[in-house]
C-alpha positions in Angstrom: 14.1 -1.0 17.7 16.8 -0.2 20.1 17.9 -2.2 23.1 16.2 -1.5 26.4 18.9 -0.2 28.6 17.1 1.6 31.5 16.0 -0.6 34.5 12.5 0.9 34.8 11.9 2.3 31.4 13.2 2.3 27.9 16.3 3.8 26.4 17.2 7.5 26.1 19.2 7.3 22.8 21.6 9.9 21.6 23.7 9.8 18.4 27.3 10.9 18.4 29.5 11.2 15.3 33.3 11.1 15.4 36.1 11.5 12.8 39.3 9.5 13.0 42.5 11.5 13.7 46.0 10.7 12.4 47.2 9.4 15.9 44.3 6.8 16.0 42.1 8.8 18.4 38.5 9.9 17.6 37.3 13.5 17.6 33.6 14.2 18.2 32.1 16.3 15.4 28.3 16.1 16.2 26.0 15.1 19.0 22.2 14.8 18.6 19.5 15.6 20.9 18.4 13.0 23.5 15.2 11.1 22.7 13.8 10.2 26.1 12.2 6.9 27.0 11.9 5.3 23.6 13.1 2.1 21.8 12.3 3.6 18.3 13.5 7.0 17.3 14.3 9.1 14.2 17.3 11.3 14.7 16.9 14.8 13.2 18.8 15.1 9.9 22.1 17.2 10.2 24.8 18.5 8.0 28.6 18.3 8.6 30.9 19.8 6.0 33.5 17.5 4.4 36.1 19.9 5.6 35.1 19.3 9.2 34.5 15.6 8.7 37.6 14.6 6.8 39.5 17.6 5.5 39.1 16.3 2.0 40.4 12.8 2.7 37.5 10.6 1.7 39.3 7.5 2.9 39.2 8.8 6.5 37.0 6.8 8.8 34.1 8.1 10.8 32.1 6.4 13.5 28.5 6.7 14.5 27.8 5.8 18.2 24.3 5.3 19.6 24.2 5.4 23.4 21.7 5.4 26.2 22.0 8.9 27.8 22.3 8.8 31.6 21.9 11.9 33.8 24.2 10.7 36.6 26.7 8.5 34.8 28.5 7.9 31.5 26.3 7.0 28.5 25.8 3.2 28.1 26.6 2.0 24.6 23.8 0.6 22.4 25.7 0.2 19.2 28.2 1.7 16.7 29.1 1.8 13.0 32.4 2.6 11.5 32.8 3.6 7.8 35.0 5.6 5.5 33.6 8.9 4.2 34.0 7.5 0.7 32.0 4.4 1.4 29.2 6.4 3.1 29.0 8.8 0.2 29.2 6.0 -2.4 26.3 4.1 -0.6 24.2 7.3 -0.3 24.8 8.1 -4.1 24.1 4.6 -5.3 27.8 3.8 -6.0 29.1 7.2 -7.2 31.6 9.2 -5.1 30.3 12.5 -6.5 30.3 15.0 -3.6 
């Protein structure tokens, strides 16, 4: 389950996906719906084209951030995962980079 981040309740997790940019900054390419008051959620599957995600560069990194959504302040980080597009595709396809 997810970490409890809210003082009187559970977390309100939201998933945000970023792609790395040449200058080292991160650009948001996807943000999920908020799952209110839960420590266990299944995010809705989504599609992002390879063009949007990495412009054909499978070695470009992407980052998945899970945060606790807050109405009156910045989201509080719960966790993140950084991986290259190639590694993600390889793991999903059982070791083959066929896209």
